[in-house]
C-alpha positions in Angstrom: 25.9 1.4 25.0 28.1 1.9 21.9 28.8 -0.4 18.9 32.4 -0.6 20.1 31.2 -2.1 23.4 29.3 -4.8 21.4 32.7 -6.1 20.2 32.6 -5.3 16.5 36.0 -5.5 14.7 37.7 -2.3 13.5 36.6 -2.7 9.9 32.9 -3.1 10.7 33.1 -0.4 13.4 34.6 2.1 10.9 31.8 1.3 8.4 29.1 1.8 11.0 30.6 5.1 12.0 30.6 6.2 8.4 26.9 5.4 8.2 26.3 7.7 11.1 25.1 5.0 13.5 25.7 6.2 17.1 23.9 3.8 19.5 22.7 0.3 18.8 18.9 -0.4 18.9 17.6 -2.9 21.5 17.5 -5.8 19.0 21.1 -5.0 18.0 22.3 -4.9 21.6 20.9 -8.4 22.1 21.9 -10.1 18.9 25.3 -8.7 17.9 27.2 -9.9 21.0 25.4 -13.3 21.0 25.8 -14.1 17.3 29.4 -12.8 17.1 30.6 -15.0 19.9 28.3 -18.1 20.0 27.7 -20.8 17.5 23.9 -21.0 17.8 20.5 -20.9 16.1 18.3 -17.9 16.9 14.7 -16.9 16.8 14.4 -13.1 17.1 11.0 -11.4 17.4 11.2 -7.7 16.5 9.0 -5.2 14.7 10.0 -3.8 11.3 12.1 -0.6 11.5 14.0 -1.7 14.6 17.4 -2.2 12.8 17.1 -5.9 12.1 19.4 -5.9 9.0 22.3 -4.6 11.1 21.3 -7.0 13.9 22.0 -10.0 11.7 24.3 -8.4 9.1 27.1 -7.2 11.4 27.6 -10.5 13.3 27.3 -12.4 10.0 30.1 -10.4 8.4 32.3 -11.0 11.4 32.2 -14.7 10.6 33.0 -14.4 6.8 36.4 -15.6 5.5 37.1 -13.1 2.7 39.9 -15.3 1.2 37.3 -18.0 0.5 35.2 -17.3 -2.5 32.5 -19.9 -1.8 29.0 -19.0 -0.6 29.2 -18.9 3.2 25.9 -17.2 4.1 22.4 -17.1 2.7 19.9 -14.4 3.5 16.3 -15.1 2.3 13.8 -12.2 2.0 10.1 -12.2 0.8 10.3 -9.5 -1.9 12.8 -8.2 -4.4 12.5 -4.7 -2.8 13.7 -6.1 0.5 16.3 -8.3 -1.2 17.8 -5.2 -2.9 17.6 -3.2 0.4 19.4 -5.9 2.4 22.1 -6.3 -0.3 22.7 -2.5 -0.3 23.0 -2.5 3.6 25.4 -5.5 3.6 27.6 -3.6 1.0 27.7 -0.6 3.2 28.6 -2.6 6.3 31.4 -4.5 4.5 33.0 -1.5 2.6 36.3 -2.0 4.4 36.4 -5.8 4.1 38.9 -6.6 1.3 37.9 -9.5 -1.0 34.3 -9.6 0.2 31.4 -10.0 -2.2 27.6 -10.1 -1.9 25.0 -10.5 -4.7 21.2 -10.3 -4.9 19.2 -13.0 -6.6 15.5 -12.1 -7.3 12.9 -12.4 -10.0 12.2 -9.7 -12.5 15.9 -9.2 -13.4 18.1 -11.0 -15.9 19.1 -14.4 -14.5 22.3 -14.6 -16.6 23.7 -11.6 -14.9 23.0 -13.1 -11.5 24.6 -16.4 -12.6 27.8 -14.5 -13.6 27.9 -12.8 -10.2 27.8 -16.2 -8.5 30.5 -17.6 -10.8 32.8 -14.7 -10.0 32.7 -15.7 -6.4 30.7 -14.2 -3.5 30.6 -15.0 0.2 27.0 -13.9 0.8 23.9 -14.4 -1.3 20.7 -12.5 -0.6 17.7 -14.1 -2.4 14.0 -14.4 -2.8 12.9 -18.0 -2.5 11.4 -18.5 -6.1 14.5 -17.2 -8.0 16.9 -19.1 -5.7 15.1 -22.4 -6.4 15.4 -21.6 -10.1 19.2 -21.1 -9.7 19.5 -24.3 -7.7 17.6 -26.3 -10.4 20.0 -24.8 -13.0 22.9 -25.8 -10.8 24.1 -22.2 -11.0 24.5 -21.9 -7.2 25.5 -24.4 -4.6 24.5 -24.1 -0.9 26.7 -26.9 0.3 29.2 -24.6 1.8 26.7 -22.3 3.6 27.4 -21.9 7.3 24.7 -19.4 8.2 21.1 -19.0 6.9 19.1 -15.9 7.7 15.3 -15.9 7.3 14.3 -12.2 7.3 10.6 -11.4 7.6 9.9 -15.1 8.0 6.2 -14.5 8.7 5.8 -12.6 5.5 7.4 -15.2 3.4 5.0 -17.8 4.8 2.0 -15.4 4.3 3.1 -15.1 0.7 3.0 -18.8 0.1 6.7 -19.7 0.3 6.3 -22.5 2.8 7.2 -25.3 0.3 10.0 -23.2 -1.2 11.6 -22.6 2.2 11.4 -26.4 2.9 13.2 -27.1 -0.4 15.9 -24.5 0.2 16.6 -25.4 3.8 16.8 -29.1 2.9 19.5 -28.2 0.3 21.7 -26.5 2.9 24.1 -28.5 5.2 22.8 -29.9 8.5 25.7 -28.3 10.4 24.8 -24.6 10.0 23.4 -21.8 12.1 19.9 -20.6 11.2 18.8 -17.2 12.3 15.1 -16.5 12.0 13.8 -12.9 12.3 10.1 -12.2 12.3 7.7 -9.4 13.3 4.9 -11.9 14.3 5.1 -15.5 15.3 2.3 -17.6 13.7 2.3 -21.4 13.9 4.1 -21.9 10.6 7.1 -19.9 11.8 7.2 -21.9 14.9 7.1 -25.1 12.7 10.2 -23.9 10.8 12.0 -23.3 14.1 11.1 -26.8 15.4 12.0 -28.5 12.1 15.3 -26.8 11.1 16.7 -25.5 14.3 18.4 -27.1 17.3 17.8 -25.5 20.7 17.6 -22.0 19.3 18.2 -19.0 21.5 15.2 -16.7 21.7 15.3 -12.9 21.7 12.3 -10.6 21.7 12.1 -6.8 21.8 8.3 -6.9 21.9 5.4 -9.3 22.5 4.1 -11.7 19.8 2.1 -10.0 17.1 1.8 -6.7 19.0 2.0 -3.4 17.2 4.5 -0.6 17.9 3.9 1.4 21.0 4.6 4.7 19.2 1.9 4.1 16.6 -1.6 5.8 16.8 -4.5 3.7 15.4 -7.5 5.6 14.0 -10.5 4.5 12.0 -13.3 6.4 10.1 -16.7 4.8 9.2 -18.0 5.8 5.8 -20.3 4.6 3.1 -18.6 2.3 0.5 -19.2 4.9 -2.2 -17.5 7.6 0.0 -14.3 5.7 0.6 -12.3 7.6 -2.0 -13.7 10.9 -0.9 -12.7 10.1 2.6 -9.2 9.2 1.4 -8.8 12.6 -0.2 -10.2 14.3 2.9 -7.7 12.6 5.1 -4.8 13.5 2.7 -5.9 17.1 2.8 -6.2 17.1 6.5 -2.6 16.0 6.8 -0.8 18.4 4.4 2.7 17.0 5.1 1.6 13.4 4.7 4.3 10.9 3.4 2.4 7.7 3.4 1.4 4.3 2.0 -2.2 3.6 1.0 -3.0 -0.2 1.1 -5.6 -1.7 -1.3 -6.7 -5.3 -1.7 -6.4 -5.8 -5.4 -4.0 -4.8 -8.2 -6.9 -3.2 -10.2 -8.1 -1.1 -7.2 -4.6 -0.1 -6.4 -4.1 1.3 -9.9 -7.5 3.0 -10.0 -7.0 4.7 -6.7 -3.5 5.9 -7.7 -4.8 7.1 -11.1 -7.6 9.0 -9.4 -5.3 10.7 -6.9 -3.0 11.8 -9.7 -5.9 13.2 -11.6 -7.0 15.1 -8.5 -3.7 16.8 -8.2 -1.9 14.6 -5.6 1.7 13.4 -5.9 0.9 9.6 -6.0 1.7 6.4 -7.8 0.9 2.7 -7.8 3.0 -0.3 -6.8 1.6 -3.7 -7.6 2.5 -7.1 -9.2 1.4 -6.1 -12.7 4.2 -3.6 -13.0 7.5 -4.7 -14.5 10.6 -4.7 -12.4 11.9 -1.5 -14.0 8.5 0.2 -13.3 8.6 -0.9 -9.7 12.1 0.3 -9.3 11.2 3.7 -10.8 8.2 4.1 -8.5 10.2 3.1 -5.4 13.0 5.5 -6.4 10.5 8.3 -6.5 9.0 7.4 -3.2 12.3 7.1 -1.4 13.4 10.5 -2.8 10.0 11.9 -1.6 9.1 12.9 -5.1 5.9 11.0 -4.3 3.7 12.0 -1.4 1.6 8.8 -1.4 2.4 5.3 -2.5 -0.7 3.2 -3.3 0.2 -0.5 -3.0 -1.0 -4.0 -2.5 0.1 -6.1 0.5 2.4 -8.3 -1.6 4.1 -5.4 -3.4 4.7 -3.4 -0.2 6.2 -6.3 1.8 9.7 -5.5 2.8 9.6 -1.8 1.8 12.1 -0.1 4.0 11.6 3.7 3.6 12.5 6.1 6.3 10.1 8.6 8.0 6.8 7.3 6.6 4.2 9.3 8.5 1.0 7.5 7.7 -0.2 4.1 6.7 -3.8 4.3 5.3 -5.8 1.1 5.0 -8.1 1.9 2.1 -9.5 -1.6 2.8 -8.7 -3.7 5.8 -6.6 -6.8 5.0 -8.4 -10.1 4.5 -6.1 -11.7 7.1 -6.2 -9.4 10.2 -2.6 -10.4 11.1 -1.5 -8.6 7.9 -2.5 -5.4 9.6 0.7 -5.6 11.7 2.8 -5.9 8.5 1.1 -3.0 6.9 1.5 -0.7 9.9 5.1 -1.7 10.3 6.0 0.6 7.4 5.6 3.6 9.8 6.7 4.3 13.4 10.1 2.9 12.6 13.4 3.3 14.5 11.6 4.8 17.5 9.7 7.5 15.5 5.9 8.0 15.8 3.4 7.2 13.1 -0.3 7.1 12.4 -2.3 4.1 11.1 -5.7 5.0 9.5 -8.4 2.6 8.5 -11.3 3.7 6.3 -14.0 1.2 7.0 -17.7 0.6 6.3 -20.2 -0.4 9.1 -19.8 -4.1 8.3 -16.0 -3.9 8.9 -16.5 -2.9 12.6 -16.1 -6.5 13.8 -12.7 -6.7 12.1 -11.5 -3.7 14.1 -12.2 -5.6 17.2 -10.3 -8.6 15.9 -7.3 -6.5 15.0 -7.4 -4.9 18.5 -7.2 -8.3 20.1 -4.1 -9.3 18.0 -2.1 -6.1 18.3 -3.1 -5.4 21.9 -3.8 -1.8 21.0 -7.1 0.2 20.9 -8.3 2.1 17.9 -9.7 5.6 18.2 -12.9 6.2 16.2 -12.8 9.6 14.7 -15.1 11.6 12.4 -13.8 12.3 8.9 -12.7 15.9 9.0 -15.3 18.4 7.7 -14.5 21.3 5.4 -13.8 23.8 8.1 -11.3 21.5 9.8 -9.5 20.8 6.6 -9.3 24.5 5.7 -7.9 25.3 9.1 -5.2 22.6 8.8 -4.2 23.8 5.3 -4.2 27.5 6.3 -1.9 27.0 9.2 0.3 24.7 7.3 0.7 27.5 4.7 1.4 30.0 7.5 4.1 27.7 8.9 5.8 27.3 5.6 5.8 31.0 5.0 7.3 31.6 8.4 10.1 29.1 7.7 10.7 29.8 4.0 14.3 30.4 2.9 14.9 33.9 1.7 17.5 34.3 -0.9 18.5 37.9 -0.4 21.0 38.2 -3.3 18.6 36.8 -5.9 15.5 38.9 -4.8 17.3 42.1 -3.9 17.1 43.7 -7.4 13.3 43.2 -7.5 12.5 44.6 -4.0 12.3 48.3 -4.8 9.6 47.8 -7.4 7.7 45.5 -5.1 7.9 47.9 -2.2 6.6 50.7 -4.4 3.7 48.6 -5.6 2.6 47.6 -2.1 3.5 50.8 -0.2 -0.2 51.7 0.4 -0.9 48.4 2.2 -0.3 47.9 5.9 1.4 44.8 7.3 -1.9 43.3 8.3 -3.4 44.0 4.9 -0.4 42.4 3.2 -0.8 39.2 5.3 -4.5 39.0 4.7 -4.2 39.4 0.9 -1.3 37.0 0.6 -3.0 34.3 2.6 -6.3 34.8 0.8 -4.6 34.3 -2.5 -4.1 30.7 -1.5 -6.8 30.2 1.0 -9.7 31.3 -1.2 -9.2 28.4 -3.6 -9.5 25.5 -1.1 -12.1 27.3 1.0 -14.3 27.6 -2.1 -14.0 23.8 -2.6 -14.6 22.8 1.0 -17.3 25.3 2.0 -20.1 23.0 0.9 -18.2 19.8 1.6 -20.7 17.0 2.5 -20.5 15.1 5.8 -18.9 11.7 5.0 -19.5 10.1 8.4 -22.2 7.5 8.8 -24.6 8.2 11.7 -24.4 5.8 14.6 -26.8 2.9 14.2 -27.4 3.5 10.5 -26.7 0.8 7.9 -25.8 2.7 4.8 -27.1 1.3 1.6 -29.6 -1.1 3.2 -33.3 -1.3 2.7 -35.1 1.4 4.8 -32.4 4.0 4.7 -34.2 7.1 3.3 -30.9 8.3 1.8 -30.8 5.4 -0.6 -33.1 3.4 -2.9 -32.6 -0.1 -4.1 -33.3 -0.9 -7.8 -33.9 -4.0 -9.9 -32.6 -4.2 -13.5 -33.3 -7.0 -16.0 -29.6 -7.5 -16.9 -27.1 -9.9 -15.3 -24.3 -12.3 -15.9 -26.0 -13.9 -18.9 -25.6 -10.5 -20.6 -21.9 -10.5 -19.8 -22.0 -8.2 -16.9 -20.1 -8.2 -13.6 -20.2 -5.5 -10.9 -17.7 -3.2 -12.5 -19.1 -3.4 -16.0 -22.7 -3.0 -14.9 -21.8 0.0 -12.9 -20.1 1.5 -16.0 -23.1 0.7 -18.1 -25.6 2.3 -15.7 -23.4 5.4 -15.2 -23.3 5.9 -19.0 -26.9 5.6 -19.8 -28.2 7.6 -16.8 -25.4 10.2 -17.0 -24.4 10.0 -13.4 -21.1 9.3 -11.8 -20.1 5.7 -10.9 -19.8 6.7 -7.3 -23.6 7.1 -7.2 -24.1 3.4 -8.0 -23.2 1.0 -5.2 -24.0 -2.3 -3.5 -24.4 -4.1 -6.8 -25.6 -7.7 -6.6 -25.3 -9.3 -10.0 -27.4 -12.4 -10.6 -27.7 -14.7 -13.7 -30.4 -12.8 -15.6 -31.0 -9.8 -13.4 -29.3 -7.6 -10.8 -29.8 -5.2 -7.9 -28.1 -2.0 -7.2 -28.5 1.1 -5.0 -28.3 4.8 -5.6 -29.1 7.9 -3.7 -32.9 8.5 -3.4 -32.7 11.9 -5.0 -31.7 10.2 -8.2 -34.7 7.8 -8.4 -36.4 9.8 -11.2 -33.1 9.9 -13.3 -33.0 6.1 -13.2 -36.7 5.5 -13.8 -36.5 7.7 -16.8 -34.5 5.0 -18.6 -37.7 2.9 -19.0 -39.1 5.5 -21.4 -35.8 6.1 -23.2 -36.1 3.0 -25.4 -32.6 1.6 -24.7 -31.7 -1.9 -25.9 -28.8 -4.1 -24.9 -28.2 -7.2 -27.0 -31.7 -6.9 -28.5 -33.3 -6.7 -25.0 -35.0 -3.6 -23.7 -33.3 -2.3 -20.5 -35.9 -2.0 -17.7 -35.5 -0.8 -14.1 -37.8 -0.7 -11.2 -37.6 0.2 -7.5 -37.1 -3.0 -5.4 -39.0 -3.7 -2.2 -36.7 -6.5 -1.1 -34.0 -6.3 1.4 -30.3 -6.6 0.4 -29.9 -10.3 0.9 -33.5 -11.6 0.3 -34.4 -13.8 -2.7 -32.4 -14.3 -5.8 -30.3 -17.3 -4.8 -28.5 -17.3 -8.1 -24.9 -17.3 -7.0 -22.9 -15.2 -4.6 -22.9 -11.5 -4.6 -20.6 -10.1 -7.2 -21.0 -12.9 -9.7 -19.8 -13.0 -13.3 -16.2 -13.7 -12.2 -15.8 -10.6 -10.1 -13.2 -11.0 -7.5 -12.7 -8.2 -5.0 -13.1 -5.4 -7.5 -10.7 -6.8 -10.0 -12.9 -5.8 -12.9 -12.7 -9.4 -14.2 -15.6 -11.6 -15.2 -17.3 -12.5 -18.5 -17.9 -9.0 -19.8 -16.4 -8.9 -23.3 -16.5 -5.3 -24.2 -13.9 -3.2 -26.0 -12.5 -2.1 -22.7 -8.9 -3.0 -22.8 -6.2 -2.1 -20.2 -2.8 -0.6 -21.0 0.4 -1.7 -19.2 -0.6 0.2 -16.1 -4.1 -1.2 -15.8 -5.8 2.0 -17.0 -9.1 1.5 -18.8 -9.2 2.6 -22.4 -12.4 3.9 -23.9 -14.1 3.0 -27.2 -16.6 5.1 -29.1 -20.2 4.0 -28.8 -21.8 5.7 -31.8 -24.3 7.9 -30.1 -26.1 9.2 -33.2 -29.7 8.4 -33.8 -32.8 8.5 -31.6 -32.5 5.0 -30.3 -29.6 3.7 -28.3 -28.6 0.1 -28.9 -25.9 -1.5 -26.8 -24.1 -4.7 -27.9 -21.8 -6.4 -25.5 -19.5 -3.9 -24.0 -20.5 -1.1 -26.3 -20.7 1.7 -23.8 -18.3 4.4 -22.7 -16.8 4.7 -19.3 -16.8 8.1 -17.6 -13.5 9.8 -18.0 -12.6 10.0 -14.3 -12.1 6.8 -12.3 -13.7 8.4 -9.2 -14.4 12.0 -10.3 -15.9 14.8 -8.3 -14.3 18.2 -8.0 -10.6 18.6 -8.0 -9.2 18.1 -4.5 -6.1 19.8 -3.2 -3.0 17.6 -3.0 0.4 18.9 -1.9 1.1 20.3 -5.3 -2.0 22.6 -5.2 -1.2 24.9 -2.3 
């Protein structure tokens, strides 16, 4: 089937041809003829990356009266990134429609400029719910002339808490209008909107409710919590041509993971809500142009990202709401292409994998984190492949060849190949030859009492001393001179805390008792704990002191400020003298967020 057979008018057909579209996708084949010829409401269920914007955009444009400068259609999107993307697509589709105008309304940009665009007269408004309500309250935009409302990524808008906003906006539109709802999943709240604001809607589906894409491979690795970042680097090295999105739960963790990847030589950057709009636009521009190899993002920031050819989605943490897994993985395997979804989990997350499998109707494959030999082999043959396909610029190199031939004349072809490959191979082989096994043995509960690899400690410091999980980890790493990764499973109580470390470091930690270290005029004392992880204590939930999912919050009031990108700044601690005395927050964080040897990102070989 062709777009011409779908009944598009000549102006739209010409624009589609200019864009290189050849055959409509399944969702486009079903929606375009229906919406172009019938006055109806619609509920369309389709995965991301299936061409939904054209599916509603082309029939919408066929109904627009370009001589009328009032707002005739409203498209609502969950994020500013998706809002901008839809606006750009609508402009491309409408390039031959004389007198047509479309504008984007979203937060993070100057509202006065958006108001001017509306006053100049546009037929289509693409908006995020929050900014649109602001414009309505200012009486800067009227929706009384709207004939069509499109709810794109409706499930994501509801997941992001826009339920009340959608109700307000839809009540402000005329009763006699068509509402087109597009969604990847169909939770109850989306069904409620359909019942409340639609009249006998037609239903179209190119997949089953909440199911993942068929061309997507689902993999998970089981590691210790402290090895999660090492596993991420190992996975990135195992897929040398990765172009992916790494999902984290919190803004702080997102920034820390991105910073660590950059420090370790990877082409990466962070996308989260603490960035300004200009910073977010800059990051997305780099990612779309493939200047970035990995985008580290929160769920909210990554909603609506429409980037072609994403190869991998990596769940650094599984989402709190298992249905969000569908949204995350929808960033890859788009437009019929294949993709890989990877989850890096700890043993306690295993039940979540089962929950996700039930929702997406797909099975995960449990794999071992690649060992050093496997990574080296992948990198080596990736190098060989690139060498085989490298573009040779004969004119530019010709003048240098005689001297090169003379220098290498005593080497055979086999010797040349071995030496050239070794130049690159030796570096990452040296790093990986003693790489540890990051996989957790079947049946083991890493970090729990009784695991000979780890030992549980008691320390007489807690929330009353201003500590939370992150700040206590910083403090311990500083006084014991170990990396933060060696301190895990922290349980911060009111006046004391528990933590775990590798058993080989027991003597290092016990040596603190004889080091005469004070904190707020109290001697720091540690001892090996005989209790299990969840026994005793009872003084609040694990991770007290205001800690929320690794956000580094809490009551700790040290001189550890964050700059605009969330990076921690260090303060001097005055190390002179025989006795160390720590006031609140007066300790220094190790320079590297995650540390370890440099790993090999795309830029390193």
